[in-house]
N, C-alpha and C positions, 0 to 999 in steps of 0.2 A: 430466524437469528434476529437477535435484540442486540445493539450495540449500544455502548456507554451507558449502560443501565445494572441495576443489581438483579440477581435472578429471582423470580417468582414463578411461581406455578400458572399455569397458562390451561384455561378449559379446553376441553375437545382438540389436545395438540395430541400427537402422535410423538415428537421429540421437540426440544427446545433447545437452543446454544443462545448464551449471553457473553457480552464481552462488557467487562467492567474495570475500572481503576482501584476499586475497593476490594478488600479482601474480608469477605463476609462467611459465615456459618450458616448455609441454608440446607436444612436436611433433605436428604434424597437427591442432592444434586452432587456430582462430581466436578472437580474443579482443578485446572491446571494452570501454575502461573508460567508467566515468559516475559523476556523484556523488551521493551520498546524504548524509542527515543523522542521526546517530546520537545516542542518550541513553545514559549511563553509569549501569547501574542500580545499580551498587554504591554510590550515594550514596542517603541518605534521602529518603523524600517531600518532605518539607519543603524539601529543598535543592532537588530537581527543580522543585517548584511556583516557588521564588522565582526560578528561572532563565527561566522562561517571559515572555513579554511580558505585562506586567500588564493593561493595558487592551485588549489586543487578544485575548489568550486567556483568563487568569484570570478578569477580569471577566465576560466572556460567558459564561465556564461557570458561574459563580455565578449570573448570570442565569437561564441555562437552567435550573439548579435550580429557582429558585424560580418560572418559569414552569411546572413540572410537567413537563418532557421526562423520559422515563423510558428510561434504557439498561439493556438486557439482553442478557447472553452467553446464547445459546442456538442451537439448530439448527434454526431457522425459517428454511429456505432457501428455502422458497414466497414468503414477505416479501421478503426479499433479492432474490429473482429480479425481483419488481415494480419495486423501486427500480434496479435494475442495469439492465435492459433500456430502461428509459425514459432513463435518465441516458445510456447509450451510444449510444441513438439521436438525443437532442438534441446529444450531442458528434460524432455520424458517427464513432464508433470501432467496430472491431470487438469481436464478442463471444467470449469464450471458452466452453470448452466446462464445463457446471455439474456434471457427475459430478467433474471436476478439483477445483472447489472444494469440493463435500459431502465428498470423501474427505480433503483435506488442509488445509482451512481453519480457523481459530479466528472464529466470527462474533460480532459485537456489533451489534445492532439498536437504532434508536432509535425511540421511539414518542411522538406527541403528538395528542391525549390519549390514543388508543389506535389511532390508525393511524398504520403506519411511515413516516417521513419520512427517514430516512439510515440506511446500513449502513456496517459496516467488517469487512473480512475480513483476518485474518492470519495469516501462515505462521510455524512455529516449529520449531526443532531442541531445545528445552529449554533452551537456552543463549542463542540468539539469537531475537528475534522481530522479523517485519518487517510494515510495512503492505504488503498485496498488492493489495487492491481498496478504492477508497474512492466510494462512490456515494451521492447525495442527488437530494431533488426540488428544488433550487434554482434550476431552471429555470423555476418558477411566476412568475408576475407580481405575485401579492398580496405587498407590500411587508413587511407584519408578518409573514407566513410566511417569507418569505425570511430574515428577521432569525432568527426561531425554528430554521428549519434550520441555519442559519450555526452558531447556540449548540449543535444537536445534534452538529454535525460536530466541534466541539471536544469535546464530553464524551466521545463515542466513544472519539477517542485518548486522553483522561485515563483513562477506564475501562481502556481496554486496557493502559495504563503501570502502573495501579496491579495490575492482573491479573499482569503481567508480573513485576513486583516481587514479588508475593506467592508466584509460582510458581517463584521462583530464576533468574530468567532475567538476564543479566549485561547486554546490549546491546538496546536497543529502536531500530530502524531504520525511520524515517518513509516510507521507499520513495525512489525514485528522482527527482532535480530536475535541473533544467536552467535556471539563473538567467539565464544567458547567451543564452537562447533567443529568436529574432525573432516568436515567439509569445507575445503577450501574457499569455494563459490560463498557459502554462508559466511563465513569470516570476511571476504571481500564487501560482500552487500552490507553488512554491518559497519564496517569501516566507512563506507559511502554516505551511509546515512548519518552515522556520528559526525561526519565532516561539516554537516549543516550546523552544527554549533549548538544542538540541544542537549538535555540531559537525560541520563538513562533511568527509567523507572519501571515498576512491574506494573504488568497488567494481568487480569485474570479471564481465564475461558471456563464458564459454567455450562454443564450441561444435564440434561435429564430426559431418559427414555420413559415413555409412558406404553407405548404398543410392546406387546409380549412377541409379536412377529419381528419388529425392528431390533429388540433386544436379542432375540435369536439367530438375526442375520447377522449383528454386529459381532456375536460370539463366533460364528461359523467364519467370517471373516477373519478374525484375529486367528483362529485356530488353524486355517489355511494360508495365513500370513499374506493377503492380498488386498 
């Protein structure tokens, strides 16, 4: 995977994937467009805060702070793994390889009071920063804790925005959205991300398979619908 750059051929690779904000015509590459929401970090923090939905985001962040939720940027991938695995299992989603996360991700964990309840993993090239994985324990049935965890999710993104601003990033990308999806959860996720006040733009995913074995495997997977 190559993030925030236009596609190019890579020697001795079996398969490559690129994410770019640019639409380019590169022979041999397949391209898929998707929507995302980005925040302009050249604004001051007060302006960014003012552009967020006040009741849905700002008020909940303030409540979370009063409730004692603690957000920490750390390398505690052991805590992150607990939340990630439970979240993906409840959502019936595939799991990615952890060594990739540990090698490339910027991790923010939320604790209440001392137990982890939510995590956010971000990927950066120094200029752009993008939400890569967001996971939490929101599947629990306790309504009070669900509210606390919802506050933690918002606080993680706000802390990541402040970190990105402080470290000279220009664009904060909340990750892919699908507001027209037939899946209600995808629509809700899009509404959540858009409530942080960014603007909607297109992002482009490019891929190229060099390996005949992988090409055959992908065709079989599509044929078997797995």
